[in-house]
C-alpha positions as MATLAB code, in Angstrom:
seq = 'XXXXXXXXXXXXXXXXXXXXXXXXXXXXXXXXXXXXXXXXXXXXXXXXXXXXXXXXXXXXXXXXXXXXXXXXXXXXXXXXXXXXXXXXXXXXXXXXXXXXXXXXXXXXXXXXXXXXXXXXXXXXXXXXXXXXXXXXXXXXXXXXXXXXXXXXXXXXXXXXXXXXXXXXXXXXXXXXXXXXXXXXXXXXXXXXXXXXXXXXXXXXXXXXXXXXXXXXXX';
ca = [
     -37.595  -17.760   -1.852;
     -33.886  -18.511   -1.704;
     -34.088  -20.389   -5.011;
     -36.130  -17.580   -6.528;
     -33.512  -15.043   -5.416;
     -30.737  -17.139   -6.946;
     -32.640  -17.243  -10.241;
     -33.133  -13.492  -10.014;
     -29.415  -12.901   -9.504;
     -28.519  -15.006  -12.538;
     -31.168  -13.226  -14.581;
     -29.854   -9.853  -13.410;
     -26.335  -10.567  -14.647;
     -27.663  -11.924  -17.944;
     -29.856   -8.850  -18.379;
     -26.903   -6.479  -17.902;
     -24.767   -8.395  -20.382;
     -27.483   -8.275  -23.034;
     -28.394   -4.649  -22.333;
     -24.808   -3.393  -22.550;
     -23.651   -5.681  -25.339;
     -23.913   -3.076  -28.100;
     -23.304    0.047  -26.030;
     -20.025    1.915  -25.787;
     -19.104    2.082  -22.072;
     -18.148    5.770  -21.922;
     -21.308    6.817  -23.730;
     -23.487    4.669  -21.483;
     -21.876    6.040  -18.315;
     -22.352    9.594  -19.594;
     -26.071    9.001  -20.106;
     -26.331    7.321  -16.729;
     -24.629   10.253  -15.006;
     -27.158   12.622  -16.582;
     -29.965   10.397  -15.317;
     -28.638   10.340  -11.740;
     -28.234   14.109  -11.676;
     -31.847   14.423  -12.814;
     -32.951   12.105  -10.004;
     -31.164   14.277   -7.425;
     -32.646   17.409   -8.957;
     -36.173   15.996   -8.815;
     -35.591   14.928   -5.218;
     -34.396   18.452   -4.397;
     -31.391   16.929   -2.679;
     -27.616   17.187   -2.909;
     -25.116   15.420   -0.625;
     -22.508   17.709    0.867;
     -18.845   17.671   -0.226;
     -16.826   15.304    1.917;
     -19.927   13.578    3.260;
     -19.784    9.797    3.698;
     -22.683    8.174    1.890;
     -23.870    4.636    1.174;
     -25.051    3.379   -2.228;
     -26.894    0.187   -1.274;
     -27.518   -2.172   -4.176;
     -25.381   -0.060   -6.464;
     -25.147   -2.289   -9.525;
     -22.418   -1.590  -12.095;
     -23.384    2.053  -12.646;
     -25.142    3.264   -9.533;
     -25.351    6.799   -8.277;
     -21.795    6.387   -6.962;
     -20.547    7.278  -10.457;
     -21.433   10.978   -9.906;
     -20.408   11.300   -6.238;
     -16.775   12.239   -6.769;
     -16.963   14.871   -4.008;
     -18.207   12.397   -1.404;
     -16.660    9.441    0.422;
     -18.782    6.564   -0.839;
     -19.414    3.044    0.372;
     -21.171    0.965   -2.308;
     -22.417   -2.591   -2.034;
     -23.934   -5.194   -4.313;
     -23.710   -8.998   -4.255;
     -22.839   -9.116   -7.973;
     -19.965   -6.607   -8.028;
     -17.270   -9.195   -8.720;
     -19.366  -10.748  -11.489;
     -19.991   -7.308  -12.998;
     -16.287   -6.513  -13.006;
     -15.460   -9.853  -14.604;
     -18.207   -9.768  -17.208;
     -19.022   -6.119  -18.008;
     -16.633   -3.673  -19.636;
     -18.623   -0.786  -18.163;
     -17.511   -1.448  -14.570;
     -14.015   -1.314  -13.100;
     -13.529   -0.631   -9.396;
     -10.268    1.219   -9.982;
     -12.136    3.898  -11.933;
     -13.718    5.057   -8.666;
     -10.949    5.697   -6.113;
     -13.372    7.607   -3.875;
     -15.559    4.476   -3.472;
     -15.084    1.619   -1.039;
     -16.827   -1.393   -2.572;
     -18.446   -4.280   -0.673;
     -19.389   -7.404   -2.610;
     -22.248   -8.599   -0.460;
     -26.006   -8.631   -0.124;
     -27.787   -5.821    1.681;
     -29.183   -8.264    4.252;
     -25.700   -9.267    5.429;
     -24.178   -5.779    5.459;
     -23.032   -4.446    8.807;
     -22.796   -0.660    8.474;
     -19.327    0.438    9.613;
     -20.715    3.874   10.436;
     -23.964    5.812   10.574;
     -24.369    7.580    7.237;
     -25.964   11.003    6.880;
     -27.116    9.904    3.412;
     -28.103    6.453    2.150;
     -29.189    5.716   -1.407;
     -31.077    2.536   -2.242;
     -32.134    3.058   -5.841;
     -34.005    0.378   -7.749;
     -32.507   -2.249   -5.447;
     -34.673   -3.183   -2.474;
     -37.086   -5.265   -4.551;
     -34.096   -7.334   -5.765;
     -33.241   -8.628   -2.292;
     -33.820  -12.023   -0.696;
     -35.208  -10.779    2.655;
     -36.904   -7.407    2.369;
     -37.692   -6.970    6.072;
     -34.067   -7.577    7.012;
     -32.965   -5.264    4.196;
     -35.092   -2.423    5.535;
     -33.696   -3.127    9.004;
     -30.165   -2.693    7.635;
     -31.124    0.533    5.857;
     -32.566    1.876    9.113;
     -29.378    0.936   10.975;
     -27.248    2.580    8.305;
     -28.981    5.979    8.303;
     -27.870    8.351   11.044;
     -30.540   10.070   13.172;
     -31.953   12.973   11.164;
     -30.207   11.474    8.123;
     -31.709   10.995    4.672;
     -32.770    7.868    2.810;
     -33.398    8.171   -0.922;
     -35.136    5.017   -2.103;
     -36.582    4.214   -5.503;
     -38.574    1.145   -6.424;
     -41.100   -0.279   -8.872;
     -44.415   -0.457   -7.020;
     -47.444   -2.392   -8.205;
     -50.450   -0.390   -9.362;
     -52.959   -3.261   -9.143;
     -53.446   -5.766   -6.340;
     -54.371   -8.637   -8.661;
     -51.057   -8.548  -10.506;
     -49.122   -8.011   -7.290;
     -50.467  -11.262   -5.856;
     -50.096  -13.057   -9.193;
     -46.443  -12.032   -9.505;
     -45.795  -13.242   -5.972;
     -46.967  -16.695   -7.008;
     -45.464  -16.800  -10.488;
     -42.125  -15.476  -11.812;
     -43.786  -12.887  -14.035;
     -41.079  -10.409  -13.033;
     -38.068  -12.652  -12.532;
     -35.611   -9.821  -11.840;
     -37.574   -8.717   -8.780;
     -38.222  -11.357   -6.100;
     -40.088   -8.758   -4.009;
     -43.499   -7.566   -5.174;
     -45.174   -4.760   -3.204;
     -47.256   -1.647   -3.741;
     -46.721    1.963   -2.756;
     -48.584    1.718    0.552;
     -46.580   -1.334    1.606;
     -43.228    0.295    0.851;
     -44.256    3.416    2.745;
     -45.355    1.309    5.702;
     -42.031   -0.548    5.832;
     -40.222    2.777    6.009;
     -42.572    4.244    8.610;
     -42.166    1.177   10.844;
     -38.454    1.964   11.027;
     -38.740    5.626   11.913;
     -38.607    7.202    8.450;
     -40.764   10.177    7.571;
     -41.246   10.628    3.829;
     -41.048   14.289    2.902;
     -41.138   13.895   -0.871;
     -42.565   11.243   -3.188;
     -42.043   11.459   -6.945;
     -43.191    9.266   -9.806;
     -40.074    8.861  -11.949;
     -41.796    6.635  -14.503;
     -45.219    5.083  -14.999;
     -45.865    1.834  -16.816;
     -48.892   -0.388  -17.299;
     -48.412   -2.473  -14.148;
     -45.893   -0.451  -12.132;
     -45.058    3.049  -10.984;
     -41.385    3.781  -10.382;
     -41.360    5.894   -7.222;
     -38.602    7.902   -5.615;
     -39.057    8.427   -1.878;
     -37.015   10.996    0.015;
     -37.255   10.263    3.734;
     -35.706   11.505    6.949;
     -34.956    9.213    9.871;
     -36.379   10.807   12.985;
     -34.225   10.920   16.100;
     -34.925    7.840   18.189;
     -36.438    6.068   15.185;
     -36.934    2.322   15.439;
     -33.901    0.455   14.052;
     -35.557   -2.870   14.974;
];
């Protein structure tokens, strides 16, 4: 799996370079900001001004780009590579963000966050169980986790993609029930589930979950 994750990381950087090659950075960021505001609206959620939040697996244009009123920690193992290779991302453009160039599995939360975002990121990780453990440790009791992920619609393709690199960007291949179970095992109660996008093999879900007091951080 380690080799597969390394391939996925290289493919991720290559994908971003190709995707953004012919896009004007300001225009792309404007569209992305509109998208993130729509995600928050559909979730029925808004972080409070001054609140410290975590954007886990933020990529070069994560939800941190619209959280100017919050104190944001954002982490991604490819941040330095994004800054070196993508004109769309410069850390100095976000003075309200404290960036961490590291994988979610190795992150040690410096505080308990009332709000944690992990959007289209957890299926990119090397160790998904450890990643969910870190998310559970990061969310304060009664705090909120907003998590989005591509979930398999059909068991046959889920097992096939686990064996073969049919989806090279995503080392982790799970379905809706499995993602919900991983959250429940760590004391999260999902209070809203939304289908953001549906494709032939995947549904892109957004889960809004609250960590119950005394929830299992494992």
